[in-house]
C-alpha positions in Angstrom: 44.3 165.5 -50.6 46.0 166.1 -47.0 47.4 169.5 -46.3 50.1 168.2 -44.1 51.9 165.2 -43.2 53.1 164.0 -46.4 56.6 163.4 -45.3 55.2 161.2 -42.4 54.1 157.5 -42.2 51.6 158.1 -39.5 49.9 161.0 -37.5 48.5 160.3 -34.0 46.1 162.9 -32.1 45.5 162.3 -28.3 42.5 164.2 -27.3 40.7 164.5 -24.0 39.1 166.9 -21.5 42.5 167.5 -19.9 43.7 166.2 -16.6 44.1 162.8 -18.5 47.9 162.2 -18.5 48.4 163.9 -21.7 51.7 165.5 -20.5 53.0 162.1 -19.5 51.9 160.4 -22.5 53.7 162.7 -24.9 56.9 162.2 -22.8 56.7 158.5 -22.5 55.9 158.0 -26.3 58.6 160.5 -27.4 61.5 159.1 -25.0 60.4 155.3 -24.8 59.9 154.3 -28.2 61.6 154.9 -31.6 60.8 156.7 -34.8 58.3 159.1 -33.3 58.2 162.8 -32.5 55.6 163.2 -29.6 54.8 166.6 -28.2 52.3 168.0 -25.9 50.3 171.2 -26.6 53.2 172.7 -28.9 53.1 176.4 -29.4 51.0 178.2 -30.2 48.4 176.0 -28.7 46.8 178.8 -26.7 45.5 180.2 -30.1 44.2 176.9 -31.4 42.3 176.6 -27.8 40.4 179.6 -28.6 39.9 178.7 -32.5 38.7 175.1 -31.4 36.1 176.4 -29.0 34.9 179.0 -31.5 34.4 176.3 -34.0 32.6 174.0 -31.6 30.2 177.0 -31.0 29.7 177.7 -34.6 31.6 180.9 -34.6 34.4 179.9 -36.8 33.9 178.2 -40.4 35.3 174.8 -41.1 37.7 176.5 -43.7 38.7 179.0 -41.0 39.5 176.1 -38.6 41.6 174.2 -41.0 43.4 177.3 -41.8 44.1 177.8 -38.0 45.6 174.6 -37.4 47.6 174.4 -40.6 48.9 177.9 -40.1 50.0 176.7 -36.5 51.5 173.4 -37.4 53.0 173.7 -40.8 56.4 174.8 -40.0 56.7 172.1 -37.1 55.3 169.3 -39.3 57.4 169.9 -42.4 60.7 170.0 -40.4 59.9 166.6 -38.7 62.6 163.8 -39.2 60.8 160.9 -37.4 58.2 159.1 -39.6 55.5 159.1 -36.9 54.0 162.3 -35.4 52.0 162.5 -32.1 50.3 165.3 -30.8 49.1 165.2 -27.4 46.6 168.2 -26.9 43.3 168.4 -25.0 43.0 171.8 -26.7 42.1 170.5 -29.8 39.0 168.6 -29.1 36.8 171.0 -31.1 38.9 170.2 -34.2 38.0 166.7 -34.0 36.3 166.4 -37.4 38.8 168.6 -39.4 41.9 166.6 -38.5 41.0 164.2 -41.2 41.2 167.0 -43.8 44.7 168.3 -42.5 46.1 164.8 -42.4 45.7 161.5 -44.4 44.0 159.0 -42.2 45.1 160.5 -38.7 44.8 158.1 -35.9 42.6 159.6 -32.9 43.0 158.4 -29.4 40.4 159.6 -27.1 41.5 159.4 -23.5 38.5 159.2 -20.8 39.0 159.5 -17.2 36.7 158.9 -14.2 35.2 162.2 -13.6 35.2 161.7 -9.9 39.1 162.0 -10.0 39.2 164.1 -13.2 37.0 167.0 -11.6 38.9 166.6 -8.3 42.4 166.7 -10.2 41.3 169.9 -12.2 40.0 171.6 -9.3 43.3 170.9 -7.2 45.4 171.9 -10.3 44.0 175.4 -9.9 42.0 175.7 -13.3 39.6 178.2 -11.2 42.3 180.0 -9.4 44.9 182.8 -10.2 45.8 183.3 -13.9 43.6 180.3 -15.1 40.5 181.9 -13.6 41.2 185.3 -14.9 41.8 183.8 -18.5 38.5 181.9 -18.2 36.7 185.0 -17.1 38.3 187.5 -19.4 39.5 185.9 -22.5 36.6 185.0 -24.9 36.4 181.3 -25.6 39.3 180.3 -23.4 36.6 178.0 -21.7 33.7 176.8 -23.7 30.4 177.6 -21.8 26.9 176.2 -22.1 25.5 179.2 -23.5 27.9 179.2 -26.3 27.0 175.6 -27.1 23.2 175.7 -26.5 20.5 178.3 -27.1 18.7 177.6 -24.0 21.0 175.8 -21.6 19.7 174.5 -18.2 22.4 176.9 -16.4 24.8 179.6 -17.8 28.4 179.6 -16.8 28.3 182.5 -14.3 25.5 180.4 -12.6 27.5 177.3 -12.0 30.1 176.4 -9.3 33.6 175.4 -10.4 32.4 171.6 -9.9 29.6 171.9 -12.0 31.4 173.7 -14.8 34.2 170.9 -14.7 31.4 168.3 -14.8 29.7 170.0 -17.6 32.8 170.1 -19.7 33.7 166.5 -18.9 30.2 165.4 -20.3 30.0 167.6 -23.3 33.6 167.2 -24.5 33.6 163.4 -24.1 30.2 163.0 -26.0 31.7 165.5 -28.7 34.9 163.3 -29.0 32.7 160.2 -29.2 31.8 161.2 -32.7 35.2 160.1 -33.5 34.1 156.4 -33.8 31.9 157.3 -36.8 34.3 159.8 -38.4 37.4 157.6 -38.2 36.3 154.1 -37.8 39.2 151.7 -37.0 41.6 154.7 -36.7 39.6 155.9 -33.5 40.4 154.5 -30.3 38.8 155.4 -27.1 41.0 154.3 -23.9 40.4 154.8 -20.1 43.0 156.7 -18.3 42.9 154.2 -15.5 43.8 151.3 -18.1 46.4 153.4 -20.0 48.4 154.0 -16.7 47.9 150.9 -15.0 50.7 149.6 -13.0 53.5 147.8 -15.0 53.1 149.8 -18.2 50.9 147.4 -20.0 48.3 150.2 -21.0 51.0 152.2 -22.3 52.6 149.5 -24.2 49.1 148.5 -25.7 48.6 152.1 -27.1 52.0 152.0 -28.4 51.4 148.9 -30.4 48.0 150.2 -31.7 50.1 153.2 -33.0 52.8 150.8 -34.5 55.7 151.8 -32.3 58.9 150.0 -31.4 59.8 150.2 -27.6 63.4 151.3 -26.6 64.7 148.6 -24.3 64.5 149.7 -20.6 63.3 153.1 -21.3 59.4 152.6 -20.7 60.0 151.1 -17.3 62.4 153.9 -16.2 60.0 156.6 -17.5 57.3 155.0 -15.5 58.9 155.4 -12.1 58.0 159.2 -12.1 54.8 161.2 -12.2 54.4 164.0 -14.7 52.3 167.1 -14.2 50.3 165.6 -11.1 48.0 167.8 -9.5 48.4 169.0 -5.7 47.6 166.2 -3.2 45.6 168.9 -1.0 42.4 170.9 -1.7 39.3 169.0 -2.9 39.0 165.7 -1.2 38.3 162.2 -2.8 34.9 161.2 -3.9 34.2 159.4 -0.8 34.3 162.4 1.2 32.2 164.7 -1.1 28.8 165.9 0.2 25.8 164.5 -1.5 24.7 167.8 -3.2 28.2 167.8 -5.0 27.9 164.0 -6.0 24.5 164.8 -7.4 25.9 167.7 -9.5 28.6 165.6 -11.0 26.3 162.6 -11.9 23.7 165.0 -13.2 26.2 166.0 -16.1 28.4 162.9 -16.3 26.2 159.9 -15.1 25.1 158.8 -18.6 28.7 158.5 -20.2 29.9 157.1 -16.9 27.7 154.2 -17.3 28.9 153.6 -21.0 32.6 153.9 -20.0 32.1 151.4 -17.1 32.7 153.8 -14.2 29.2 153.4 -12.5 29.0 150.5 -9.9 32.7 150.8 -8.8 
């Protein structure tokens, strides 16, 4: 029996590595379609980020993971007035397999993005600078590390460059999310960021149709005119300007899944 969502018709969880348009997706779905409450990283998501990473690393039991999510969302979910709840939250990747225990037949949307642009976006967004860097270094499990996931990793977190860290996270988390196909069957959808946000809004509308949402006349086109949570245009250059060593580092961690997702050869 589901622990949450008995008052809802559908629950949709949008999961990814981050820097995949999850902020924009929540805004577009919430404002552009009827009968839905779509939120991005609702509070207290920072606690869930840590709990999800600990669960992935085997430092939190399944029961504790379920309790962590239910405790953080029970009040929010029970107060919802709309029939469809969408949570767009890359912090919840580690909770992939418990979501079916929390909700009745949740729909899982796995958004992937070409790592050549995702890694650049993450680094230019400042994930290894300032407060974000301090949190990664000082707060246990704020960022998942190879030595927390593997007994004998090829490299440990403090031996890796920021580019290697983001590439490793891309490969590890997308592989982890890929389990959703077996866990959730037809209620799992993997979609590419590039297709989702293609010009004209067709990708967004296809996702909304899969969820079962009705578009508000004129709203989606209006929303698509602006960018949401974009990274800085300066800093790390585009893939074409990377040196060969950096390219090989990314392909080492991401190449296999890039081929599976159709990114190689482009």
